[in-house]
N, C-alpha and C positions, 0 to 999 in steps of 0.2 A: 844465666844465658847472656852471651855477648851479643850486643847489637851490631849488625854489619855496618861497616863504614860506607859512607856515600862515595862511590868510586865513579868519577865522570867518564872513565874509559872502560867500564865493565860491560861484558857481553851479555845481552839478555835475549830471550826468544823474540821479543818484539823488535829489537834492533836488527836482528838477523833478517827478519821479514821486510822491514822498512828499508834495509840497506841494499836490497837487490835493485840495481838500476836498469835491468833489461827492458821492462815494460815502458819505463819513462824514456829510454833511449829510442824505442820504436815510436812513441808519441812525438819525440823531437824530430825524427826523420820525416814523419808525415807533415809536421809543421813547416819543415824546410822546403817541402815540395811546392811547386807553384799552384797545384790544385788542392793541396792538403790531403792527398790520397796517394796510394801506391799498392803495387802487387807484392805479395809475400816474397816472391823470388827476388825482386829488385831490392826489397828491404834487407833480405838476407845477405846480399852482396856487400852491403855497407859494413858488415861485421867480419869481412874476410881479412886475412893478414895484410893484404896490400892496400886496404882502405884506411883513411886516417882514424876512424873510430875503432878499427880493428887493432890499433896499437894499444888500446885501453881495455876493451872488452871483446871477447870472442864468443860468438853464439852460433852454433850449428844451425843449418837451414831448418831442420826438423824442430828445433827448439824455438825458432822464430815463429813458426806456425802455432806452436803450443802457447807462446806468450800472446799472440794475436787472438787466439780463442779466449784467453783470460780477459784481454782488453775488451773483447766483444761482450762478454758476460757482464763486465763492469759498466758497460755503456760508454766507454771512452772512445771506441771506434764503432763505426757502422760498416756494413758490408753491402756492396752492390755487385752485380755481375758485369764484368768488363768485357766488351765486345772485341774480339780479335778475328779478323777476316781469315776464314779458312781454318780456324782452330777452335777447339772447345772454349767456351767462355771461362775466363779466369775471374776469381773473386778479387774485387778491388776493395781495399780497406781505406776508409775515410775517417779523418779525425773529427770527432763530434765536438759540440760546444762544451760538453762536460769534460771531455778529454783535454781540450785546450785549457780549460780552467785548472784542471789537475796538473798539467804540464807547467803552467805559470806558477802555481803554488810550489811545486817541487823545485823549480829553478831558483826560486827566491829564498830558499832556506839553506843555510850552511850545514855541513855535516857535523854530527855530534862528537865524533871520535877521530883521533889522528890517523888511525889505520884506514879510515874510510876515504882519506884524501886521495890515495893512489888509485881508487876506482870510482866511487860514487861522485866525489867532488870533480874529478877530471871529466867525467861524462857531463855533469852539470855545466862546467866551464866551457866544454866544447860547444854545446848548444847555445849557451848564453852569448858567447862571442859571435856566433853566426846569426842568431836571431835578434839580439839587442846588446851591443857592446856596453851600453850604459848599465844594463842589468848585470853584466859580468863584473863591472867595477864595483857595484854595490855588493855583489855576492862575495867577491874577494875581501872587501873591507869587513864584512860581517864574519867571514871565516878567520880573518886576522884577529878580530876581537875575541872570537870563541877560543882560538888557540892560545891567545895571551892569558885568558882566564885559566886555561888548563895548565899552562906553565906555572902560574902562581900556585894553583892547587897542588901540583906535583912537587914543586919546590918546598912547600910547607910540609908535605908528607915525608919528603926525603930528609928534611931537617929533624922531624920527629923520630924517624927510624934511627938516624945516626946518633941521637942523644940518649938512646937507651943505655942504661948502666950495665945490664946483663944481656949480651947479644950472642945467640947461638948461630949455627950455620944457616938455619932457616931464616933468621932475621937478616943476616947478611945477604942472603939470596934475594929476599924481598926488597932490600935496599938496591941491589943491582938491577932488579926489574924496573923499579921506579926510575932509577937513573937512566936506564935505556929509553924508557918512554919519554922522559924529560928531554933527552938528547934528540930524539926523533921529532918531538914537537917544536923544539927550537929550530931544528933544520927546516921543518915545514914553514915556520914563520919567515925564515930567510927566503925560501922559495916563493911563498905567497907575496912577499914584498916585491920580488922581481916580476911576478905574474901581474900584480896590480899595476905596475908601471906599463907593462905591455898592453893591458886592457885600456888604460887611460890613453895610450897612443892610438889604439884602435878607434876610440870614441872621437878623438881629435881628427883622425884621418877621415872618418865618416862625415863629420861636420864639414870638413874642408871640401869633400866631394859634393855635398849638398849645396854648399855655397857656390861652387863652381858650376853646378848644374842643378838649378832649383827644381826642374821637372823630375829629378831623380828621387826626391822625397815622396813623390806620389806613386813610385814604382811598387810592384807587388800588391 
């Protein structure tokens, strides 16, 4: 029996579940609000095509409420009745202390696979830049390190594939797949390097703003 090789980019059921950023995006939106709370309708609008976050992830209003119910069951949000004069009370969703801790944990971890950069990582980066540019810099640095290790792993695998003495069409196709993933990861490294410079610029801009207005550091 052949022992499966350790593939750093292999899809597993666990990674499919962990890779869904919708719930954490909602936590991030609540964290961005001044009160740490929001109505489902207002949250849903943030995922529309004309919203910045909608450029990365699209969630239909009905699914937003589905995710909010899941967050409530997990204890990451709490629900209170919002008073609206002349209208039925609307449920107001508030970020709990547990939800805040979960959001901070999620934002601090780079994604495990290159394919997750175009969705999961972009959502993390969006909120990290808005909530704490310093965290965004650290997130990009750790993602760069993760992708560098993946490039090394894929390069070694590609070398092993190309050195086989007897290579059939299946072997050649496997080599093509590895080569494609290697090219994607290298491109991601170049992009992350540019993003990292932008994040550093955001930190420096924030520091300059605080120095110009010391009272601003106590805002929010």
